[in-house]
C-alpha positions as CSV (number, residue, x, y, z in Angstrom):
1,M,-4.7,10.3,8.1
2,K,-5.9,7.1,10.3
3,I,-7.7,4.3,8.4
4,Q,-9.5,2.2,10.5
5,N,-11.2,-1.1,11.0
6,I,-9.1,-2.4,8.1
7,K,-12.1,-6.3,8.1
8,D,-9.7,-7.3,4.4
9,I,-5.7,-6.9,5.4
10,D,-5.1,-8.8,1.8
11,K,-7.1,-6.3,0.1
12,F,-5.8,-3.1,2.2
13,F,-1.4,-4.4,1.0
14,K,-3.1,-5.4,-2.9
15,V,-3.8,-1.6,-2.7
16,V,-1.1,-0.4,-0.5
17,D,1.3,-1.7,-3.9
18,S,-1.0,-0.2,-6.0
19,C,1.0,3.4,-4.5
20,K,3.5,4.4,-6.4
21,G,4.4,5.6,-4.1
22,R,6.0,5.8,-0.7
23,V,3.6,5.1,1.8
24,E,4.5,4.3,5.5
25,L,2.4,3.5,8.7
26,V,3.8,5.6,12.1
27,T,3.5,3.2,15.3
28,G,2.2,4.6,18.0
29,E,6.2,5.6,18.9
30,G,6.0,7.7,16.1
31,D,8.5,5.4,14.2
32,R,7.7,5.1,10.4
33,L,7.5,1.7,7.8
34,N,7.8,1.4,4.8
35,L,4.3,0.1,4.0
36,K,5.0,-0.9,0.6
37,S,8.3,-3.4,1.9
38,K,7.1,-6.8,2.4
39,L,9.1,-7.3,5.5
40,S,7.3,-4.5,7.3
41,Q,4.0,-5.8,5.9
42,Y,4.5,-9.0,8.4
43,V,6.5,-7.4,11.4
44,S,3.9,-4.8,11.0
45,L,0.3,-7.4,11.5
46,A,2.6,-8.5,14.0
47,N,3.0,-6.5,15.9
48,I,-1.3,-4.9,15.7
49,F,-3.2,-7.5,14.4
50,S,-4.9,-10.3,16.3
51,D,-9.0,-10.9,16.0
52,G,-8.6,-11.0,12.0
53,T,-9.5,-6.8,12.1
54,I,-6.7,-3.5,12.9
55,D,-8.9,-1.6,14.2
56,E,-6.5,1.7,13.6
57,L,-3.7,2.6,11.4
58,E,-1.8,5.5,10.9
59,V,-0.7,6.0,7.6
60,I,2.0,8.4,6.3
61,A,1.3,7.9,2.1
62,Y,4.0,11.1,-0.1
63,E,1.7,11.5,-3.2
64,P,-1.4,12.9,-3.7
65,E,-3.7,10.1,-6.1
66,D,-2.4,7.2,-4.1
67,A,-3.6,9.3,-1.0
68,G,-7.0,9.0,-2.5
69,K,-5.9,5.0,-3.1
70,L,-6.4,5.0,0.9
71,V,-9.4,7.1,0.7
72,D,-11.8,5.2,-2.1
73,F,-10.7,2.1,0.2
74,M,-11.1,3.7,3.8
75,I,-14.6,4.2,1.7
76,E,-15.2,1.0,-0.3
77,G,-14.1,-1.3,2.5
């Protein structure tokens, strides 16, 4: 799923941390980073975060309830 216009980075990672299953970021090269890993969170942010917002991320959530949490985050902001 594509997540767009992330303005509250801390809230996004709190949602990711609350997920029970694996949540991965898909890079432009097709690599997958485990977003539940703090190191991966910092590395991914260093590569895509520049002006206080993230325009778009491709994220894979393996558990349906986790996907629902991410959808709720997109809707509520």
